[in-house]
C-alpha positions as CSV (number, residue, x, y, z in Angstrom):
1,M,-4.2,-3.3,-16.2
2,S,-5.2,-1.7,-18.8
3,G,-2.2,-3.5,-21.7
4,V,-3.8,-7.1,-19.5
5,K,-7.4,-5.7,-20.2
6,D,-6.1,-6.0,-23.7
7,Q,-4.4,-9.1,-23.9
8,A,-7.3,-10.4,-22.5
9,A,-9.5,-9.5,-25.4
10,R,-7.5,-10.7,-27.9
11,G,-7.3,-14.5,-26.5
12,A,-3.7,-13.7,-25.7
13,A,-1.8,-16.3,-23.2
14,F,-0.1,-14.5,-19.7
15,R,0.5,-15.8,-16.9
16,P,-1.8,-15.6,-14.0
17,L,0.6,-13.4,-12.0
18,T,0.6,-10.6,-14.8
19,I,-2.7,-10.1,-13.8
20,T,-1.5,-9.1,-10.3
21,E,1.5,-7.8,-11.0
22,S,-0.3,-5.1,-13.0
23,L,-2.4,-3.7,-10.1
24,S,-1.7,-0.5,-9.4
25,F,-0.9,0.2,-5.5
26,G,-4.7,2.1,-6.1
27,F,-6.3,-0.6,-6.8
28,W,-5.2,-2.5,-4.1
29,V,-5.4,0.3,-1.2
30,S,-9.6,1.0,-3.2
31,L,-10.8,-2.8,-2.4
32,L,-10.3,-1.4,1.2
33,G,-12.5,1.8,0.4
34,R,-16.5,2.4,1.5
35,G,-19.4,2.6,-0.4
36,N,-19.1,-0.6,-1.7
37,D,-19.8,-3.5,-1.0
38,Y,-16.0,-5.2,-0.2
39,E,-17.2,-5.0,3.7
40,K,-19.6,-7.8,3.3
41,H,-17.6,-10.2,0.6
42,L,-14.4,-9.5,0.4
43,W,-13.1,-7.7,3.7
44,R,-15.0,-9.9,6.6
45,P,-14.5,-13.3,4.4
46,A,-10.8,-12.6,3.5
47,L,-9.1,-9.6,3.5
48,H,-8.6,-8.3,6.8
49,R,-6.4,-11.5,6.7
50,A,-4.0,-10.1,5.0
51,F,-4.1,-7.9,7.7
52,P,-3.7,-10.0,11.0
53,H,-2.2,-7.2,13.2
54,W,-4.9,-4.6,12.1
55,G,-7.4,-4.3,15.0
56,G,-9.2,-1.5,14.1
57,N,-12.2,-1.0,11.3
58,R,-11.6,-1.5,7.2
59,S,-12.4,2.2,7.0
60,G,-9.0,3.1,9.4
61,L,-7.0,0.7,7.6
62,H,-7.8,2.4,4.1
63,K,-6.8,5.7,5.5
64,K,-3.9,4.2,6.5
65,L,-2.7,3.1,3.8
66,D,-4.7,6.0,1.0
67,Y,-2.7,8.5,2.5
68,L,0.5,6.2,2.0
69,R,-0.6,5.9,-1.6
70,V,-0.9,9.4,-2.0
71,L,2.9,9.9,-0.5
72,R,4.2,7.1,-3.3
73,N,2.5,9.1,-5.9
74,K,4.2,12.1,-5.1
75,I,7.2,10.8,-5.2
76,A,6.9,8.6,-8.2
77,H,5.3,11.5,-9.9
78,H,8.5,13.8,-9.1
79,A,6.5,15.9,-6.7
80,P,7.6,17.7,-4.2
81,I,7.7,16.4,-0.5
82,H,10.3,18.1,1.5
83,H,7.7,20.4,2.9
84,R,6.5,17.0,4.4
85,H,7.0,15.4,8.0
86,L,9.2,12.9,6.3
87,L,10.3,10.8,9.8
88,A,6.0,10.2,10.6
89,D,5.4,9.5,6.6
90,H,8.7,6.7,6.9
91,L,7.2,5.7,10.8
92,G,3.7,5.2,8.9
93,I,5.0,2.8,5.9
94,I,7.0,1.0,8.7
95,E,3.7,1.2,11.2
96,C,1.5,-0.4,8.1
97,L,3.9,-2.7,7.3
98,G,3.3,-4.1,11.0
99,Y,-0.1,-4.9,10.8
100,I,1.3,-7.0,7.1
101,D,3.7,-8.7,9.3
102,P,5.3,-7.1,12.8
103,G,8.9,-8.8,11.8
104,L,9.4,-7.3,8.9
105,A,8.4,-3.8,10.7
106,R,11.1,-4.2,12.4
107,M,13.8,-5.6,10.5
108,V,12.8,-2.8,8.1
109,G,13.3,0.6,10.9
110,R,16.6,-1.9,12.3
111,H,18.2,-1.7,8.3
112,S,16.4,1.7,7.1
113,R,19.2,4.4,6.4
114,F,16.3,7.0,6.4
115,P,16.4,8.2,9.6
116,E,20.0,9.1,9.2
117,V,19.5,10.6,6.0
118,L,16.8,12.9,6.6
119,A,19.0,13.5,9.9
120,R,21.6,15.2,7.4
121,R,19.9,17.4,5.7
122,P,20.3,21.0,5.6
């Protein structure tokens, strides 16, 4: 996001989507975090609609998405993940997709080759 902040400080023109595109997964997950007024100002009025198939509270969703954020960061930074329960991680990703769009979750589950590739590992 610092690139966008720098551009804005210089008064440079940029596309509105540039801001959204520059936000990290961690930023989006943090919107569900605790210790702030997000419940009243973001979650209840609007943000819960992004997860229409989630039946729990905001903190429960934050916990699930933060788990995926940590996994994503480990992968992005080439940290070892071979010791993890990778099939459970994969299923967690599909589960979280289902909170947004169950059809998308089913499609990803149906077309993902990950379980097959994982089964072949030594």
